[in-house]
C-alpha positions in Angstrom: 24.0 -2.9 -10.3 23.3 -0.9 -7.1 20.7 1.5 -5.9 20.6 5.3 -6.2 21.8 7.5 -3.4 19.7 10.4 -2.3 21.8 13.0 -0.5 19.7 15.4 1.6 21.0 18.5 3.3 19.1 20.6 5.8 19.9 23.2 8.4 21.1 21.3 11.4 18.8 23.2 13.8 15.8 22.6 11.6 16.5 18.9 11.3 16.9 18.5 15.0 13.5 20.2 15.5 12.0 18.0 12.9 13.2 14.9 14.8 12.2 16.3 18.2 8.6 17.1 17.3 7.7 13.9 15.5 3.9 14.7 15.2 4.4 18.0 13.4 3.1 18.2 9.9 5.3 21.2 9.1 8.0 20.7 6.6 11.5 22.1 6.7 13.4 23.4 3.7 16.1 21.2 2.4 18.2 20.3 -0.6 18.3 16.8 -2.2 21.0 15.8 -4.7 20.5 12.8 -7.0 22.9 11.9 -9.8 24.6 15.3 -9.5 21.2 17.1 -9.9 20.0 19.5 -7.2 16.4 19.8 -5.9 15.0 22.2 -3.4 12.5 20.3 -1.3 10.3 20.3 1.8 11.1 17.5 4.2 8.6 16.1 6.6 8.3 13.0 8.8 5.5 10.6 7.6 3.3 7.9 8.9 1.5 7.3 12.2 3.0 4.9 14.7 6.1 4.6 12.6 7.1 8.1 13.6 8.1 6.7 16.9 10.6 4.2 15.4 14.3 4.8 15.6 14.6 4.9 11.8 12.2 7.6 10.5 10.2 7.7 7.3 10.0 10.8 5.2 7.7 12.7 2.9 9.4 14.9 0.3 7.7 17.6 -1.8 9.6 19.1 -4.7 9.8 22.9 -5.0 12.5 23.7 -7.6 12.5 22.1 -10.0 8.9 21.1 -9.0 9.0 17.7 -10.7 11.1 14.6 -9.9 10.5 11.6 -12.1 7.3 13.1 -13.4 5.8 13.7 -10.0 5.8 16.4 -7.3 6.2 14.3 -4.2 7.6 11.0 -3.0 7.5 8.9 0.2 10.6 7.4 1.6 9.7 4.4 3.9 12.1 3.0 6.4 10.3 -0.3 6.5 11.7 -0.6 10.0 9.4 -3.3 11.3 9.8 -5.6 8.3 13.0 -7.7 8.9 13.2 -8.4 5.2 12.6 -4.8 4.1 11.1 -6.1 0.8 7.5 -7.0 1.8 6.0 -3.7 0.7 7.6 -3.7 -2.7 6.9 -7.4 -3.2 3.3 -6.8 -2.4 2.8 -3.8 -4.7 4.5 -5.6 -7.5 2.3 -8.7 -6.9 -0.8 -6.6 -7.2 0.4 -5.2 -10.5 1.0 -8.8 -11.7 -2.7 -9.5 -10.8 -3.8 -6.5 -13.0 -4.5 -4.1 -10.1 -3.5 -0.5 -10.3 -0.6 -0.2 -8.0 2.1 2.4 -7.0 5.6 1.9 -8.3 8.4 1.6 -5.8 12.2 1.3 -5.7 14.9 1.0 -3.1 17.3 3.9 -2.5 20.2 4.7 -0.2 19.6 7.8 1.9 22.1 10.2 3.5 21.1 13.2 5.6 23.8 15.9 6.2 26.4 13.3 5.2 25.2 10.7 7.7 24.3 7.2 6.4 20.5 6.7 7.0 20.5 3.3 5.3 18.1 1.6 2.9 14.7 3.2 2.1 11.8 2.2 -0.1 10.7 5.1 -2.4 6.9 4.9 -2.9 5.1 6.7 -5.7 2.3 8.9 -4.5 -1.2 8.1 -5.7 -2.1 11.6 -7.0 -2.9 13.4 -10.3 0.6 12.6 -11.6 0.0 8.9 -10.9 -3.0 9.2 -13.3 -1.3 11.2 -16.0 1.8 9.0 -16.1 -0.5 6.1 -16.9 -2.7 8.1 -19.3 -5.7 7.5 -17.1 -8.7 9.8 -17.1 -8.9 12.5 -14.5 -10.8 11.7 -11.3 -10.9 12.1 -7.5 -8.5 10.1 -5.3 -9.5 9.3 -1.7 -7.0 7.9 0.8 -8.4 5.4 3.3 -6.9 6.9 6.5 -8.6 4.9 9.2 -10.9 2.0 9.9 -14.0 3.9 9.0 -13.1 3.4 5.3 -15.0 0.1 5.7 -17.8 0.6 3.1 -20.3 0.5 5.9 -22.8 2.9 7.4 -21.4 2.1 10.8 -18.2 3.3 12.2 -15.4 0.6 12.6 -14.0 2.6 15.5 -17.0 2.6 17.9 -19.7 0.6 16.0 -22.0 3.6 15.9 -23.6 5.2 12.8 -21.1 7.4 11.0 -21.6 11.1 11.2 -20.5 11.4 7.6 -20.2 8.8 4.8 -16.9 10.3 3.9 -15.6 9.3 7.3 -12.4 7.3 7.0 -11.3 9.1 3.8 -9.0 12.0 3.1 -9.5 13.6 -0.3 -6.1 13.6 -2.1 -7.4 14.8 -5.5 -10.8 16.5 -5.8 -12.7 16.3 -9.2 -16.2 17.3 -10.0 -18.8 16.0 -7.5 -17.0 12.8 -6.7 -17.2 13.4 -2.9 -21.0 13.2 -3.3 -20.6 10.2 -5.5 -18.6 8.5 -2.8 -21.4 9.0 -0.3 -24.0 7.9 -2.8 -22.0 4.8 -3.5 -21.6 3.8 0.2 -25.2 4.5 1.0 -26.5 2.4 -1.9 -24.3 -0.6 -1.5 -25.6 -0.8 2.1 -29.3 -0.4 1.2 -29.8 -2.1 -2.2 -31.5 -5.4 -2.2 -29.4 -8.3 -3.5 -31.1 -8.0 -6.9 -30.6 -4.2 -7.0 -27.0 -4.7 -6.0 -26.4 -7.2 -8.7 -28.1 -5.0 -11.3 -26.4 -1.8 -10.4 -23.0 -2.3 -8.8 -21.0 -2.6 -12.1 -22.1 1.0 -12.9 -20.3 2.2 -9.8 -17.4 -0.2 -9.2 -14.8 -1.8 -11.4 -15.9 -5.2 -10.1 -13.3 -7.3 -12.1 -10.5 -5.2 -10.7 -11.9 -5.2 -7.2 -12.0 -9.0 -7.2 -8.4 -9.0 -8.5 -7.5 -6.7 -5.6 -9.4 -9.0 -3.2 -7.3 -12.0 -4.4 -4.2 -10.0 -3.6 -5.3 -9.0 -0.1 -6.3 -12.6 0.7 -3.1 -14.2 -0.7 -0.8 -11.6 1.1 -3.0 -11.8 4.3 -3.0 -8.1 4.9 -5.5 -7.9 7.9 -5.9 -4.1 7.7 -6.3 -4.1 3.9 -10.1 -4.3 4.0 -10.8 -1.1 6.0 -7.5 0.7 5.5 -4.3 0.6 3.4 -5.9 1.6 0.1 -6.6 4.5 -2.1 -9.9 4.9 -4.0 -9.9 6.3 -7.5 -13.1 7.4 -9.4 -12.6 7.3 -13.1 -14.2 10.3 -14.7 -14.9 8.4 -18.0 -16.5 5.2 -16.5 -17.8 6.9 -13.3 -16.6 3.8 -11.5 -14.5 3.4 -8.3 -11.3 1.4 -8.2 -9.1 0.3 -5.3 -5.3 0.7 -5.2 -3.2 -1.0 -2.5 -1.0 1.1 -0.2 1.3 0.4 2.7 1.7 -3.4 2.5 4.6 -4.2 4.7 2.5 -6.3 7.1 2.3 -9.2 4.7 4.0 -12.4 3.5 3.7 -14.0 7.0 4.4 -11.1 9.3 2.2 -8.6 11.1 2.6 -4.8 11.6 5.1 -5.5 14.4 7.2 -7.8 12.3 6.0 -10.8 14.3 5.1 -14.1 12.6 1.5 -14.4 11.6 -0.1 -17.8 11.2 -1.0 -18.7 7.6 -4.7 -19.1 8.4 -5.1 -15.8 10.2 -7.2 -14.1 7.4 -10.2 -15.9 6.0 -10.8 -15.9 2.3 -14.2 -14.2 2.6 -12.5 -10.9 3.7 -13.9 -8.5 6.3 -15.6 -5.5 4.7 -19.2 -4.8 3.7 -18.5 -4.4 0.0 -16.7 -7.7 -0.2 -19.5 -9.5 1.7 -22.1 -8.1 -0.7 -20.2 -9.0 -3.8 -19.6 -12.6 -2.6 -23.3 -13.0 -1.8 -23.9 -12.8 -5.6 -23.2 -16.1 -7.3 -21.7 -14.7 -10.5 -19.2 -12.5 -8.6 -18.3 -15.3 -6.3 -17.6 -17.5 -9.3 -15.4 -14.8 -10.8 -13.5 -14.5 -7.5 -12.9 -18.2 -7.3 -11.6 -18.3 -10.9 -9.2 -15.4 -10.2 -8.0 -17.0 -7.0 -7.4 -20.4 -8.8 -5.4 -18.5 -11.4 -3.3 -16.8 -8.8 -2.6 -20.0 -6.9 -1.5 -21.7 -10.2 0.6 -18.8 -11.5 1.6 -15.7 -9.4 1.2 -17.0 -5.8 3.7 -19.8 -6.1 7.2 -20.3 -4.8 8.4 -20.9 -8.4 7.1 -17.5 -9.5 8.0 -15.5 -6.4 11.3 -17.0 -5.3 13.4 -15.4 -8.0 11.8 -12.0 -7.3 12.4 -12.3 -3.6 16.0 -13.4 -3.9 16.7 -10.6 -6.5 15.5 -7.9 -4.2 17.3 -9.5 -1.2 20.6 -9.5 -3.1 20.1 -6.0 -4.5 19.8 -4.4 -1.0 22.1 -6.8 0.9 25.3 -4.6 0.7 23.3 -1.5 1.9 21.5 -3.4 4.6 24.7 -4.7 6.1 25.9 -1.0 6.5 22.5 0.3 7.7 23.1 1.8 11.2 19.6 1.1 12.4 19.2 -2.6 11.7 22.4 -4.3 12.6 20.6 -6.2 15.3 18.2 -7.6 12.7 20.8 -9.0 10.2 20.5 -12.6 11.3 16.8 -12.5 10.6 17.3 -10.6 7.4 19.4 -13.3 6.0 16.7 -15.9 6.7 13.7 -13.9 5.3 13.7 -15.2 1.7 13.2 -18.8 3.0 10.6 -17.6 5.5 8.6 -15.8 2.8 8.7 -18.9 0.5 7.5 -21.1 3.4 4.6 -18.7 4.0 3.6 -18.8 0.3 3.4 -22.6 0.5 1.5 -22.6 3.8 -0.9 -19.8 2.8 -1.6 -21.3 -0.6 -2.4 -24.7 1.0 -4.8 -23.0 3.5 -6.6 -21.1 0.7 -7.0 -24.3 -1.4 -8.4 -26.1 1.6 -10.8 -23.2 2.3 -12.0 -23.1 -1.3 -13.4 -26.7 -1.0 -16.1 -25.5 1.3 -16.4 -21.9 0.1 
């Protein structure tokens, strides 16, 4: 069983302009054909530093019909810096296994104007359709777009007081007065006494799921995950915030440049203000340790992960071997399943050692 082919067609001049002006946020009109069905779309480059890569990543918005797989937009990630191409998907699926709300993803083969563009990871957008597909209550969704999404009153960028407590966030879905609620949440978690924090935090945060998310970030060693690389959803029924992972290619032993990362690089205490305050409370720290032990005994093991890694590797192998952008990386690609399994062993051993004095 292979992967679907997405065939995109755009005016040649428009597409050349899109590739030439990589920082433009303007979309170009295009057509996408999937399984003999035709979609009118808007095509835009996506990402920040990845726009400078040889193999581009794309954002697609659907115009007619205006839905594709029960959503109105998708992201096609080149995963160019990840020599395995599977880290992002492995990570998002791993979070789901831990009970964390996480976007779905799947590999596709992309052609543009008949040219083979290689293997892409299709990422589900975290938007209102993400909520309705899961029968979740309405609520605002905030994207953490830079390091100021650190749950602190101070900027992560210049270590000065933030001009706004919404700094670091981009509102993807607005609902009610949730933007005010976000500011209120950040202000209080920084100013409550320890007792006030313990008494009140569960009325504003899905603590159990946050701790499950924390286990995921620590196991995968996503350094940016504490102040970036997440979406924040406020459930309109519970009035509580919940974190969802996003953009997790710099994991499983490699950094954002695809270089090897030592297995002890990220400490198990994490790095943001919210995590520090939670772990200062004994009952939450105990919950975290219990969840970490469970993950180390079940999901974060070579026995559990190896079949998943190898299945994804074999699924995309025929397409990777024909991908015009990554021929120089094939030798490394073939070795990545073993590399990731070695990381799991080393990282789990480091975490277990750290827990003895935690």
